[in-house]
SEPA-51452 format. One record per residue (C-alpha): chain; residue number from 1; y, x negated, z negated; residue in three letters. Coordinates in Angstrom, 2 decimals, decimal comma, always signed. Example, Ala and Ser with C-alpha at 12.3 -4.5 7.8 and 13.67 -1.06 7.14 Angstrom:
// SEPA-51452
chain=A	n=1	north=-4,50	east=-12,30	up=-7,80	res=ALA;
chain=A	n=2	north=-1,06	east=-13,67	up=-7,14	res=SER;
// end
This chain:
// SEPA-51452
chain=A	n=1	north=+18,89	east=-265,83	up=-53,33	res=MET;
chain=A	n=2	north=+16,86	east=-264,14	up=-55,99	res=ASN;
chain=A	n=3	north=+18,15	east=-264,51	up=-59,57	res=ARG;
chain=A	n=4	north=+16,38	east=-264,37	up=-62,88	res=THR;
chain=A	n=5	north=+18,23	east=-262,22	up=-65,42	res=ARG;
chain=A	n=6	north=+17,41	east=-261,68	up=-69,27	res=SER;
chain=A	n=7	north=+18,10	east=-258,59	up=-71,34	res=PHE;
chain=A	n=8	north=+17,24	east=-257,50	up=-74,94	res=ARG;
chain=A	n=9	north=+16,25	east=-254,12	up=-76,11	res=VAL;
chain=A	n=10	north=+17,68	east=-253,65	up=-79,70	res=ARG;
chain=A	n=11	north=+16,77	east=-251,20	up=-82,43	res=ASP;
chain=A	n=12	north=+19,61	east=-249,32	up=-83,95	res=ARG;
chain=A	n=13	north=+20,09	east=-250,07	up=-87,53	res=ALA;
chain=A	n=14	north=+19,03	east=-247,12	up=-89,55	res=GLY;
chain=A	n=15	north=+17,13	east=-245,58	up=-86,88	res=GLY;
chain=A	n=16	north=+14,30	east=-243,12	up=-87,20	res=PRO;
chain=A	n=17	north=+11,94	east=-244,21	up=-89,76	res=GLY;
chain=A	n=18	north=+13,82	east=-247,51	up=-90,50	res=GLN;
chain=A	n=19	north=+14,94	east=-249,18	up=-93,81	res=GLY;
chain=A	n=20	north=+17,61	east=-251,91	up=-93,38	res=SER;
chain=A	n=21	north=+17,85	east=-253,72	up=-90,32	res=ALA;
chain=A	n=22	north=+16,27	east=-257,29	up=-89,85	res=THR;
chain=A	n=23	north=+16,67	east=-259,75	up=-87,00	res=PRO;
chain=A	n=24	north=+13,05	east=-258,87	up=-86,02	res=SER;
chain=A	n=25	north=+13,98	east=-255,26	up=-86,16	res=GLY;
chain=A	n=26	north=+16,86	east=-255,50	up=-84,00	res=ARG;
chain=A	n=27	north=+15,55	east=-257,35	up=-81,10	res=GLN;
chain=A	n=28	north=+12,80	east=-255,95	up=-79,32	res=CYS;
chain=A	n=29	north=+12,15	east=-258,63	up=-76,71	res=SER;
chain=A	n=30	north=+13,52	east=-260,85	up=-74,09	res=THR;
chain=A	n=31	north=+12,51	east=-259,90	up=-70,45	res=ILE;
chain=A	n=32	north=+12,89	east=-261,76	up=-67,36	res=SER;
chain=A	n=33	north=+13,52	east=-259,70	up=-64,24	res=VAL;
chain=A	n=34	north=+13,73	east=-261,55	up=-60,57	res=ILE;
chain=A	n=35	north=+15,57	east=-259,86	up=-58,05	res=GLY;
chain=A	n=36	north=+18,75	east=-257,75	up=-57,65	res=ASP;
chain=A	n=37	north=+21,10	east=-256,17	up=-60,50	res=PRO;
chain=A	n=38	north=+19,65	east=-252,91	up=-59,63	res=ARG;
chain=A	n=39	north=+16,08	east=-253,73	up=-60,58	res=LEU;
chain=A	n=40	north=+17,51	east=-255,51	up=-63,75	res=PHE;
chain=A	n=41	north=+19,22	east=-252,16	up=-64,68	res=GLU;
chain=A	n=42	north=+16,35	east=-250,06	up=-63,77	res=ALA;
chain=A	n=43	north=+13,84	east=-251,92	up=-65,83	res=ALA;
chain=A	n=44	north=+16,57	east=-252,36	up=-68,71	res=ALA;
chain=A	n=45	north=+16,96	east=-248,55	up=-68,84	res=GLN;
chain=A	n=46	north=+13,31	east=-247,75	up=-68,68	res=THR;
chain=A	n=47	north=+12,51	east=-250,20	up=-71,80	res=LEU;
chain=A	n=48	north=+15,33	east=-248,77	up=-73,71	res=ARG;
chain=A	n=49	north=+13,90	east=-245,22	up=-73,26	res=LYS;
chain=A	n=50	north=+10,49	east=-246,40	up=-74,18	res=ALA;
chain=A	n=51	north=+11,87	east=-247,83	up=-77,27	res=HIS;
chain=A	n=52	north=+13,70	east=-244,80	up=-78,29	res=ASP;
chain=A	n=53	north=+10,49	east=-242,48	up=-77,50	res=GLN;
chain=A	n=54	north=+8,40	east=-244,88	up=-79,74	res=THR;
chain=A	n=55	north=+10,70	east=-244,56	up=-82,73	res=LEU;
chain=A	n=56	north=+10,84	east=-240,86	up=-82,32	res=GLU;
chain=A	n=57	north=+6,95	east=-240,68	up=-82,26	res=LEU;
chain=A	n=58	north=+6,73	east=-242,73	up=-85,09	res=TYR;
chain=A	n=59	north=+9,19	east=-240,40	up=-86,99	res=GLN;
chain=A	n=60	north=+7,12	east=-237,53	up=-86,19	res=LYS;
chain=A	n=61	north=+3,77	east=-238,84	up=-87,01	res=CYS;
chain=A	n=62	north=+4,89	east=-240,52	up=-90,16	res=PHE;
chain=A	n=63	north=+8,13	east=-238,61	up=-91,43	res=ALA;
chain=A	n=64	north=+7,16	east=-239,59	up=-95,24	res=ARG;
chain=A	n=65	north=+6,66	east=-243,25	up=-94,85	res=TYR;
chain=A	n=66	north=+9,34	east=-245,38	up=-96,27	res=ASP;
chain=A	n=67	north=+9,32	east=-248,31	up=-93,89	res=SER;
chain=A	n=68	north=+11,32	east=-251,62	up=-94,31	res=TYR;
chain=A	n=69	north=+10,67	east=-253,75	up=-91,54	res=ARG;
chain=A	n=70	north=+9,82	east=-253,18	up=-87,74	res=LEU;
chain=A	n=71	north=+8,20	east=-255,90	up=-85,51	res=ILE;
chain=A	n=72	north=+8,49	east=-254,64	up=-81,97	res=PRO;
chain=A	n=73	north=+7,13	east=-256,35	up=-78,90	res=SER;
chain=A	n=74	north=+6,59	east=-255,98	up=-75,32	res=ILE;
chain=A	n=75	north=+3,52	east=-257,98	up=-73,80	res=ARG;
chain=A	n=76	north=+3,71	east=-258,87	up=-70,28	res=LEU;
chain=A	n=77	north=+0,98	east=-261,51	up=-70,30	res=THR;
chain=A	n=78	north=-2,73	east=-260,85	up=-68,94	res=ARG;
chain=A	n=79	north=-5,06	east=-260,90	up=-71,87	res=THR;
chain=A	n=80	north=-9,01	east=-261,11	up=-71,01	res=LEU;
chain=A	n=81	north=-11,93	east=-261,52	up=-72,88	res=PHE;
chain=A	n=82	north=-10,47	east=-261,80	up=-76,39	res=GLU;
chain=A	n=83	north=-12,52	east=-262,66	up=-79,45	res=ASN;
chain=A	n=84	north=-13,63	east=-259,63	up=-81,83	res=LEU;
chain=A	n=85	north=-11,20	east=-259,57	up=-84,88	res=HIS;
chain=A	n=86	north=-9,29	east=-257,78	up=-87,36	res=TRP;
chain=A	n=87	north=-5,45	east=-258,46	up=-87,44	res=GLY;
chain=A	n=88	north=-4,21	east=-261,21	up=-89,78	res=GLU;
chain=A	n=89	north=-0,56	east=-260,97	up=-90,87	res=HIS;
chain=A	n=90	north=-0,37	east=-263,65	up=-93,55	res=TRP;
chain=A	n=91	north=+2,23	east=-261,89	up=-95,43	res=ILE;
chain=A	n=92	north=+1,81	east=-261,97	up=-99,28	res=ALA;
chain=A	n=93	north=+3,44	east=-258,28	up=-99,68	res=GLU;
chain=A	n=94	north=+1,08	east=-255,47	up=-100,43	res=ASP;
chain=A	n=95	north=+1,97	east=-252,99	up=-97,46	res=PHE;
chain=A	n=96	north=+0,56	east=-250,39	up=-95,07	res=HIS;
chain=A	n=97	north=+1,07	east=-251,38	up=-91,30	res=ALA;
chain=A	n=98	north=+0,78	east=-248,62	up=-88,96	res=PRO;
chain=A	n=99	north=+0,93	east=-249,68	up=-85,18	res=ARG;
chain=A	n=100	north=+2,04	east=-247,91	up=-82,08	res=ILE;
chain=A	n=101	north=+0,44	east=-249,08	up=-78,80	res=PHE;
chain=A	n=102	north=+1,26	east=-248,33	up=-75,12	res=ALA;
chain=A	n=103	north=-0,30	east=-249,28	up=-71,88	res=ASN;
chain=A	n=104	north=+2,57	east=-250,14	up=-69,71	res=LEU;
chain=A	n=105	north=+0,31	east=-251,06	up=-66,79	res=ASP;
chain=A	n=106	north=-0,74	east=-249,17	up=-63,78	res=CYS;
chain=A	n=107	north=-4,31	east=-249,89	up=-64,70	res=ARG;
chain=A	n=108	north=-6,52	east=-249,21	up=-67,82	res=PRO;
chain=A	n=109	north=-6,12	east=-251,32	up=-70,80	res=ARG;
chain=A	n=110	north=-9,60	east=-251,92	up=-72,06	res=ILE;
chain=A	n=111	north=-10,51	east=-252,54	up=-75,63	res=TRP;
chain=A	n=112	north=-13,87	east=-252,85	up=-77,55	res=HIS;
chain=A	n=113	north=-14,26	east=-251,60	up=-80,98	res=LEU;
chain=A	n=114	north=-16,78	east=-252,32	up=-83,79	res=SER;
chain=A	n=115	north=-17,03	east=-252,13	up=-87,32	res=HIS;
chain=A	n=116	north=-14,16	east=-250,94	up=-89,90	res=ARG;
chain=A	n=117	north=-13,57	east=-253,73	up=-92,21	res=PHE;
chain=A	n=118	north=-14,58	east=-252,00	up=-95,36	res=PRO;
chain=A	n=119	north=-17,83	east=-251,14	up=-93,92	res=ASP;
chain=A	n=120	north=-18,66	east=-254,68	up=-92,83	res=LEU;
chain=A	n=121	north=-17,53	east=-256,15	up=-96,02	res=MET;
chain=A	n=122	north=-19,75	east=-253,92	up=-98,08	res=ARG;
chain=A	n=123	north=-22,85	east=-254,62	up=-95,75	res=SER;
chain=A	n=124	north=-22,54	east=-258,51	up=-96,04	res=HIS;
chain=A	n=125	north=-20,97	east=-258,83	up=-99,43	res=TYR;
chain=A	n=126	north=-23,45	east=-260,85	up=-101,09	res=ARG;
chain=A	n=127	north=-24,96	east=-262,31	up=-97,92	res=GLU;
chain=A	n=128	north=-21,58	east=-263,89	up=-97,35	res=LEU;
chain=A	n=129	north=-20,58	east=-264,52	up=-100,84	res=ASP;
chain=A	n=130	north=-17,24	east=-262,65	up=-100,41	res=LEU;
chain=A	n=131	north=-17,01	east=-262,02	up=-104,18	res=GLY;
chain=A	n=132	north=-15,34	east=-265,42	up=-104,45	res=ARG;
chain=A	n=133	north=-12,27	east=-263,87	up=-102,63	res=PHE;
chain=A	n=134	north=-11,72	east=-261,31	up=-105,47	res=ALA;
chain=A	n=135	north=-8,13	east=-261,58	up=-106,84	res=GLY;
chain=A	n=136	north=-7,04	east=-263,50	up=-103,90	res=ARG;
chain=A	n=137	north=-4,65	east=-262,90	up=-100,82	res=ASP;
chain=A	n=138	north=-6,79	east=-260,53	up=-98,67	res=PRO;
chain=A	n=139	north=-5,76	east=-262,57	up=-95,59	res=ASN;
chain=A	n=140	north=-8,00	east=-265,42	up=-96,49	res=GLU;
chain=A	n=141	north=-11,02	east=-263,10	up=-96,52	res=LEU;
chain=A	n=142	north=-9,76	east=-262,00	up=-93,06	res=LEU;
chain=A	n=143	north=-9,44	east=-265,48	up=-91,93	res=SER;
chain=A	n=144	north=-13,13	east=-266,20	up=-93,11	res=PHE;
chain=A	n=145	north=-14,53	east=-263,25	up=-91,20	res=ILE;
chain=A	n=146	north=-12,78	east=-264,03	up=-88,13	res=ASN;
chain=A	n=147	north=-12,98	east=-267,50	up=-87,97	res=GLY;
chain=A	n=148	north=-16,00	east=-269,08	up=-90,13	res=SER;
chain=A	n=149	north=-18,16	east=-265,90	up=-89,60	res=VAL;
chain=A	n=150	north=-17,33	east=-264,66	up=-85,92	res=LEU;
chain=A	n=151	north=-16,12	east=-267,95	up=-84,72	res=GLY;
chain=A	n=152	north=-12,67	east=-266,96	up=-83,71	res=GLY;
chain=A	n=153	north=-11,42	east=-267,65	up=-80,05	res=SER;
chain=A	n=154	north=-13,66	east=-270,90	up=-79,53	res=SER;
chain=A	n=155	north=-16,76	east=-268,62	up=-79,95	res=GLU;
chain=A	n=156	north=-15,84	east=-265,30	up=-78,30	res=SER;
chain=A	n=157	north=-18,65	east=-263,07	up=-77,37	res=TRP;
chain=A	n=158	north=-21,14	east=-265,05	up=-79,32	res=LYS;
chain=A	n=159	north=-21,57	east=-262,29	up=-82,13	res=ASP;
chain=A	n=160	north=-23,94	east=-259,46	up=-82,21	res=ARG;
chain=A	n=161	north=-21,61	east=-256,87	up=-83,47	res=LEU;
chain=A	n=162	north=-21,87	east=-253,59	up=-81,69	res=PRO;
chain=A	n=163	north=-19,50	east=-252,74	up=-79,24	res=ARG;
chain=A	n=164	north=-17,61	east=-249,30	up=-78,43	res=HIS;
chain=A	n=165	north=-15,54	east=-249,56	up=-74,90	res=ARG;
chain=A	n=166	north=-12,39	east=-247,69	up=-74,72	res=VAL;
chain=A	n=167	north=-10,23	east=-247,66	up=-71,49	res=ALA;
chain=A	n=168	north=-6,61	east=-246,46	up=-72,23	res=PHE;
chain=A	n=169	north=-5,09	east=-245,14	up=-69,11	res=GLU;
chain=A	n=170	north=-1,74	east=-245,95	up=-67,86	res=PRO;
chain=A	n=171	north=+1,00	east=-244,55	up=-70,24	res=GLY;
chain=A	n=172	north=-1,53	east=-243,68	up=-73,03	res=GLU;
chain=A	n=173	north=-0,48	east=-244,22	up=-76,50	res=ILE;
chain=A	n=174	north=-2,68	east=-244,81	up=-79,40	res=TRP;
chain=A	n=175	north=-2,26	east=-245,58	up=-83,26	res=VAL;
chain=A	n=176	north=-3,95	east=-247,70	up=-85,67	res=GLY;
chain=A	n=177	north=-3,80	east=-250,10	up=-88,60	res=GLU;
chain=A	n=178	north=-5,39	east=-253,51	up=-86,97	res=SER;
chain=A	n=179	north=-6,55	east=-254,78	up=-90,38	res=ARG;
chain=A	n=180	north=-9,09	east=-252,02	up=-90,94	res=LEU;
chain=A	n=181	north=-10,79	east=-251,50	up=-87,53	res=ILE;
chain=A	n=182	north=-12,21	east=-254,46	up=-85,34	res=SER;
chain=A	n=183	north=-10,80	east=-254,71	up=-81,75	res=HIS;
chain=A	n=184	north=-11,13	east=-257,03	up=-78,91	res=GLN;
chain=A	n=185	north=-8,98	east=-256,79	up=-75,80	res=ILE;
chain=A	n=186	north=-11,51	east=-256,80	up=-72,84	res=TYR;
chain=A	n=187	north=-8,50	east=-256,47	up=-70,12	res=TYR;
chain=A	n=188	north=-4,92	east=-255,80	up=-70,30	res=GLY;
chain=A	n=189	north=-1,73	east=-256,52	up=-68,25	res=GLU;
chain=A	n=190	north=+1,12	east=-255,09	up=-70,00	res=ALA;
chain=A	n=191	north=+1,53	east=-253,12	up=-73,40	res=ALA;
chain=A	n=192	north=+4,20	east=-252,06	up=-75,83	res=LEU;
chain=A	n=193	north=+3,04	east=-252,75	up=-79,48	res=VAL;
chain=A	n=194	north=+5,14	east=-251,65	up=-82,65	res=TYR;
chain=A	n=195	north=+4,20	east=-252,47	up=-85,90	res=MET;
chain=A	n=196	north=+6,07	east=-251,17	up=-89,26	res=TRP;
chain=A	n=197	north=+5,93	east=-252,38	up=-92,81	res=PHE;
chain=A	n=198	north=+5,48	east=-249,36	up=-95,24	res=VAL;
chain=A	n=199	north=+5,85	east=-249,18	up=-98,78	res=ARG;
chain=A	n=200	north=+2,61	east=-247,94	up=-100,37	res=PRO;
chain=A	n=201	north=+4,26	east=-245,51	up=-102,49	res=ASP;
chain=A	n=202	north=+5,41	east=-243,41	up=-99,54	res=SER;
chain=A	n=203	north=+1,90	east=-242,82	up=-98,20	res=MET;
chain=A	n=204	north=+0,07	east=-239,50	up=-98,96	res=ALA;
chain=A	n=205	north=-2,74	east=-241,72	up=-100,44	res=ASN;
chain=A	n=206	north=-1,83	east=-245,26	up=-101,20	res=PRO;
chain=A	n=207	north=-5,41	east=-245,97	up=-102,08	res=GLU;
chain=A	n=208	north=-6,00	east=-245,82	up=-98,19	res=ASN;
chain=A	n=209	north=-3,93	east=-248,88	up=-97,72	res=ARG;
chain=A	n=210	north=-5,85	east=-252,25	up=-96,55	res=PHE;
chain=A	n=211	north=-5,22	east=-254,35	up=-99,83	res=ASP;
chain=A	n=212	north=-6,16	east=-251,39	up=-102,05	res=ALA;
chain=A	n=213	north=-9,72	east=-250,81	up=-100,12	res=GLN;
chain=A	n=214	north=-10,50	east=-254,56	up=-100,26	res=VAL;
chain=A	n=215	north=-9,87	east=-254,67	up=-104,01	res=ALA;
chain=A	n=216	north=-11,87	east=-251,44	up=-104,69	res=ARG;
chain=A	n=217	north=-14,96	east=-252,80	up=-102,91	res=ILE;
chain=A	n=218	north=-14,61	east=-255,81	up=-104,96	res=HIS;
chain=A	n=219	north=-14,66	east=-253,99	up=-108,13	res=GLU;
chain=A	n=220	north=-17,72	east=-251,84	up=-106,72	res=GLU;
chain=A	n=221	north=-19,74	east=-254,68	up=-105,95	res=MET;
chain=A	n=222	north=-19,38	east=-256,28	up=-109,36	res=LYS;
chain=A	n=223	north=-21,58	east=-253,54	up=-110,87	res=SER;
chain=A	n=224	north=-23,87	east=-252,72	up=-107,96	res=ALA;
chain=A	n=225	north=-27,38	east=-253,91	up=-107,69	res=ALA;
chain=A	n=226	north=-28,14	east=-256,57	up=-105,12	res=PRO;
chain=A	n=227	north=-29,41	east=-254,96	up=-102,10	res=ALA;
chain=A	n=228	north=-32,20	east=-256,36	up=-100,10	res=ALA;
chain=A	n=229	north=-31,14	east=-258,34	up=-96,83	res=THR;
chain=A	n=230	north=-31,45	east=-255,83	up=-93,94	res=SER;
chain=A	n=231	north=-31,73	east=-256,43	up=-90,37	res=SER;
chain=A	n=232	north=-27,96	east=-255,96	up=-89,81	res=SER;
chain=A	n=233	north=-27,55	east=-259,63	up=-90,94	res=SER;
chain=A	n=234	north=-28,84	east=-260,65	up=-87,59	res=GLN;
chain=A	n=235	north=-25,62	east=-258,89	up=-86,07	res=GLU;
chain=A	n=236	north=-23,48	east=-261,89	up=-87,52	res=LEU;
chain=A	n=237	north=-25,73	east=-264,61	up=-86,00	res=ALA;
chain=A	n=238	north=-24,18	east=-266,74	up=-83,21	res=ARG;
// end
C-alpha cells in the first residue's frame, strides 16, 4: 500500500548570511511523497542539499549583506500564463529583497520579462497621475500598476507591454529583485524560490533599493517639465 509521508527542510539558525532565526526562516516547506521510505529519504536528502547550496550561493554573491529574515519556498504546482506584474510584499519596512530562483523541473521554466519599474514609472508618471502616491507606501503604487493599470490576473495578456522570453533550463539558477523587473511565468512545474530581507545600510549602494528609487523618481518629477504624450501610452491600453 502506498503511503504519504511529509518532511520539512529547516534552515540552520545563524546560517550563512542569516540574522536571528524566525519561524519562516527555519521552515522551508512541507513536501508530500507517495511511495516507499527510500523515495522519501532520497527526496529529503536532495532538498536538504539544495537548501544548503542555496545558502552557500547567497553568501558568496552577497557576503556584505546584513539579512534579518529569509522566506524559503519550494513550488511544486504548475503555473501557466501568469499575468505580467512586479512583486508586491505589503511589508511596511524599507528593505532590499534579493531572490534566488532555481528550476527544479526536467523541462525549461519559461518567463516573460518587460520594463523595469523605475522606467515605466517615469514614462507614465503624469499620464497615470502617479504623483498622488508620493510619500505613501510604495506597495500601493505597485498594486495600482499591477491591478488597476495592467488588470491583474483577471485581465492577463490584455496589456501591450513588450515581452522578452527567457527559458531557464533544468537546474538553472537566476537572481533578481522582483519589485524592480516585471515578470510573467508562462510555464513552470517546479522551482525553488528563496527571498531575503536585507538592511539597506549593508548594501554597496543603498540608493539602488526599491523604496529609494521610487522616492527619487517622485522628487525628479516634481521639477521636471511635463512631457508630451508619446506612443508608449498605447502599451498600457487593454
